[in-house]
N, C-alpha and C positions, 0 to 999 in steps of 0.2 A: 504494500499499500504506499502509495507516494502523495502526501498531502503537503502542499506549498507550505514551507516554514515561513508564515507570515501571519501576523495577527489581521482578523478582517471581521467586521461587525457589519452584519444586515439586519439584524433586528435588535431591538432593547434586550437586555440581559437580564433575568432571563426571558426568553422569548414566548410566543404563543404555544409553540409545540412543547416546549419542556414544561410549562405551566398545566397543559393537559395531560402530561405524563404524570406529573406530581399530583395532580387530581385523583389519577387512579392509583398511584403510589400511596396516598393517604387513605385509600379503602382497602388497601391490600397488604401493607407492610406495617409493623408496630410503629407506634411513635417513638418507642424507645431507640429504634435503630435512625440514629439522627443523621442528617445531610448537612454538611456545611455550605454547600453550593447549590441552589436549587435549579440546576441545570442537569439535562441528561445528554450523556455522551452518545454519539453516532459512530465515530471512529477517531482515532488518535495516531499519529506518527510523529516521530521524533521528539519535538517540545511543543508540540501542537495538539491540542484537543479539538475537535469540530463537534458542536452540538447538535442536537436533532434539527434546531433552526437554521443550520448551516454558519454559525457564527463560529470563528476559528480563536481560540485563546490560548495565548503563553502560557505553559504550564509550569510555575514555580513550586507545585506541591507533590507531582509525581507519586500519587496514589498514596501519600505518606512516605516517601522516600523507597519507593518499591522500583522505580524505573530509573536507575543510575545511567543504565546504557540506553535509556529513550524509550518512547512507545514503539512496539511492534518492531523492535530492531530485527531486520531482515534475517540476520543470522539465527537469532534466537527462534523466530516463527519457524524457520526452515528445519532447524534441528528438531522441534516439536512435532512438525508434520511428519517428518521422517520416522520417529519414534511411535506416532499415532499409527502408522502403517505396518509396525512391527508388533508391537504389543502395548495395550493401554494400561493393563493391571492383571496382576496375578496374586498380589501381595506378597512381599517379600518374605514372609516368613511361611509361605507355601512353597515358592520357588523363587529364588533370587533373580535379580536382573543385573544386566552389566553396567548399565548407567549409575545405578546404587554404588556400587564397587568402586567404579572408576572416581566417581565424584567424592566418595569417601579417601580415597588416595589423594586427591588433589587438594581436599581441606586439610588432611593431616599434614601435607607439606607447605601449605601457606599459612597457617596459623603459626604464632609467635612459639619458639621453643626448640631446641635441637634436640629432641628425644622422641621416643616412640609414642604413637598418638593412635587413637581411634574414634570413629564417627558414627553417630547413629542419626537417622532421619525422622523427622515429624511433619506436620502440616503449617504449623503457625509459631509465631514468637513465643505466644504464652505457652505452648505445648514444650516448646524448647526449654524454656526456663523452668517448668515444672519437672521435666526430666532431668535438668541439671541439679535441681535441688534434691530429688529422689536419689541420683546417683551419689552426690556428695554424702547425705545422709547414711546410705549403706556404705560406703567407702570407708567413712570416719566411725561409724558407729554412734554419731552424735546426732542431736535433734534442732537444735537452735539454728536460726538462718538471720544474719544481719543485713539490713537493708537501711536506704537514705531518705531524707526529706528529699522532696522534689521529684522522686523516682517513678518510672512506668515501667511496669514490666508485664502487664498484660491484664485480661478480664476474667479469665477463668478463676476459680475459688483461691487457689494459693497465689497465683500471679497477681489477682485483684488485692490479697492481703499484702503483698510486697508492694504494691502500687502506692505511692503516698497521698495522692488527692482524692479526698471523698466526693467532690460532686464534679462531674458526673459519675464517676467510675464505681464509686462504694456505696453510695447513699442508700441506705435501706437494704442492703444487701447481705447484712451479717446474719449470724456470727460468722467469722473470718476463720481462717487457718491458726493453728497455735502455733507458739514457738517463733514467732516472728518479732525481731527487735529492730527498731528504727532510731537512727543516729543522724545527727546533723551533717549536711553534706558541704564541703569547702567551696561556697558562693561567695566569689570574690566581691561582687558588685552590692551584695546586701549582708556581708559579714559586718556586725556590729561594730568591732573595732577597726575596720577598714581593711583593704584588700592585702596590705604588707604583711598583717599577722593572721591572714586567714588560714594557711596552711598548717602553720604551727599550732594554732588552738585548736582548729578543728581536728587535728589528729591527735593532739593531747586527749581532748574531750572523748574522742571515740575509742582509744585504747583504754582509757581509764574506765568507761562505761563497760567496756567489754570484761575487763578484769572485775570490777567490783560488783556489777549487777547481772551479769550472765555466766562469767567463767568461762575461761578461755577452754578449757577440757570439756565445755559442752556445747561448744560452736561447731557445727558441720562445715558451715560456709559463709562466707562474706560476697554478696552479689552487688556489682556495681555496674553502672552506664559509664564508660570512660569519657563520653560526653551524654549529658542528660539530654534526651530528645523532648519528650512530651513536656519535661520540667521547665523546659525553655532554652534549650541548647548552652546548657551551663556548663562552661569548661572549667574544672577544678583547679584551685590554685595549686601552681608547682610545689610538688613535692609531696602532695597529699595521697595521691594513689600509690606512689611508691613505697610511703610510709606504711599503709595499710597492707600492702603486699609484703612488706617484710615481717609485720607484725603476723600475718597469717601463716607465713613460712616457718617462722619461730615456734608457732604453737601448733601445727598441724591442721590448721584450717584450710579448706579450699577457698581458692580465689577464683570466683567467677565474674569473666568480663561479659557483660551483655553488650553485644554488639549489632544487635538485631536492627538499628536505625543506623548506627554509625559506620558499620562495616561494609565490605564489598567496595571500597574505594571512595565513600562518601566522605570522610575527612582528609582524604589525600594519601591515606596509606591502606593497604588491605583492611587493616585493623586499627581502630583508633589508639586503641591502648598500645601500639608500638609507639606512640610519640612519648609515651610516659616511661619506657625504658623497662617495662614490667613484663614478665612472661606469666600468663596466668595458667591454673590448674584447668580450667574449663572455659571455653569460650561458646556462647551461643550466637548463630547466624539466623538471618530469614530476610524478610522483605525483599531487598535487591538481589537475593542470591539467584532467583530462577526468574528474573526478568517480567515479573507479572504472574507467574504460575505460583500455586500455595506450595511453600517447599520451607522447611527449615531444619536447622542443624545443632546437634551439639557436639563439640570436639574436645577432646580431653586426654590428658595423660593415660597411657595403655594401662598402667597398673590401677588406676582410679575407674577407668569406665569399664574393665574386667571385673570389677569388684562385684558386679550385681550378676546374679545367678542366671542360668540359661531360662528365656521366657520373662525376664522381669523388665525387660525393654520392648517398646515396639508399638505397632499400631496397624490398622488396617491398610491405610493410605501412605503411611509414612516412607518417603523415598518411592513415590509413584515415578516410574520409568520415564514419562513424559516430562514430568517436572525435573526431574534430575538431568535429563537430555538437555533440556533448555538451560540449565543451570552450568552445565559444562560449556555449552556455547557463550554464556555471559563471561566466565571466567576467560575464556580464550578471548573474546572481544577485549575485554579490560587490559589483558597482557599484549595483544597485537596491536591494539591503537595507543598504547601508552596513556592509558585512562586514569592512571593515580597521577602521573604529572599534569596532566590535564585539569583533575579535580583540585590540584594546588594552583592553576592559573585561574580557572573560574574564581577560586575563593579570593585570589589576590584583587580580582576585578570587582568583586561585590564589597569585598572590605574596604577598598576605596572609596567605592560609592557612598558606603554606610557612614563612612568617615565625613564626608562632604555633607551629608544628610544631616550628621549630628551637629555639624558647625552651621548649617541653615535653620535646623528646626529645634527648637526648645524641647519639642515632644520627646526627642530622642535622648535618652538617658545613659545607653550602653550599647556598644558594639562589640560582637564577640564570635567566635566560631573557630574552625580549622577547615581547611580545604574548602569544599563545596558545601559545607555545612555551617552556614552563617545566620546570625539572627541580630535584631535590634530589641532592646527594651525600651517601652515607652513610659513615661511619667508624667504626672500632671506638674510637678516640680523637682527640678534636680536638686534641690536641698534636701527636701523630705522623702524623696523618691517613692511619693505615693503614685501606684500603678494607674496607669491610664486606659482602664479595662474598655471603656466606652468608645473613646478614641481608636483602638484597636479595632473594634468590631466594625466601627464605621470605614476604618481604612480597608478592610477586607472586602467590605460590600461594594466600596467604590472601585476598587480593583476589579472586581469582578463585573461591574456594569462597564468597563472600559477594556475587557478583554484580558484580562490577568488572574490566573488562579494562585491564590496564596493563602497560607495558613497561619493561624493564631496559635499560640502555645503558653506554657508557663502556668506555676501554681495560681498566678494574680491575673491570668488571661490577659497579659500585657505584651506578650512578647510577639514578634511577627519573625517566623522563620522561614528561610528559604531552601529549597530542595529541587532546584533546576537539574534536567538531566545533565549529566557531566559532560556529554555530546553536544550540548547546546551550542548553536553558530553564535559568535561574539555579537553579531548585529540584533540577534534576538534577544539576548541577555540584555544589551544595552537599552534595548526599547522596553524589555520589562520593567528595567530599574526606573527608567523616566515615568512609566506609569505609576510605578510605587512612590517616587518622589512626588508626584503631583498629588497623589492622594494623602500623602502624608501633610502635604503642604495645605491641602483643603481642610483636613482635621485640625491644623495648627491655627486656622483662621479665626 
């Protein structure tokens, strides 16, 4: 499919056909299944989404970080089509398939750590998180799991328990899974004593709490997003992650890097944890792994992964051969086209424009990110840092009306996060940033 890589508006957004579809959606789909943008996609390619009204929108959302290599990447489509003609499903537990094994080998080689590894597959990020926790508990014989403020790890029971934000993810959904302990994350922009002391103080508090109130000998794992996604693209203060990893290593605690949103080149490396100089015991992957097909992975030290008895891991669709074949094509494309370097270049372009926006618009309180995983935090007043949540919502809406898909994020609903395809053309990236700049200016007025 070859859709011109250009923004084009032929109706108001949302248009009449999208509104008709949403009337049908309201009668067929529960209200609890939210929609950020009230449009219906007809087709998509590269960095462009075309809706049912024929409007072409620049996509800075990519299905929430699912399309690092762009919509309907030809190589990924071709790989899925070939596999569809060979074998759609037998269940890996019934008869194994080649793409599952080959993809496991690739991820074992790509994840950090020069040691023997094993990989298992599931369908979603939440499933990967649940399996990582299950494996950690079995391997250590311990039960406690440590997570952090602003974290998002999924919406299933255990993953939801690990997730920090109550509304909308947890409200009225309890009781939650037991033996979950939450600690402050090293959030430099909002650390009470300032960013300079953030890492030292957050680490000291975390290790003290684990010692006093949980007990190191009771902790199976610490799970952490190297860059928090839904929490607002929070890049932890330097040294915090490495300090936590050292503490875990000293006390036999599994260190889990949740790379579901930050992995597959999004943050400029295969995995964001690489910039921390940390080698995790377990890495979870999903989202962009299979270029839009449902697939997640848990990769870890061989002795840890093999601690689970036969039959203790798995699922009917985990490692579906079509999804696994697509994932192999994604990895090939990233390597062949140098997309890790391209991710860093996209990030440089976005960061430079964000700094200009910060100088021009008082609404912009903070600019942060790594690679093509960049965000701005909006505040009503830079001195008080009061979240500008209403303005953030207005900016997202205005961007949509002008042909740009962007996402908000953050515990306080005041962060604009950008997730354009790593493959986006420079001119289209610049045009999307212009639309965003205008929307922020309008909200500032």
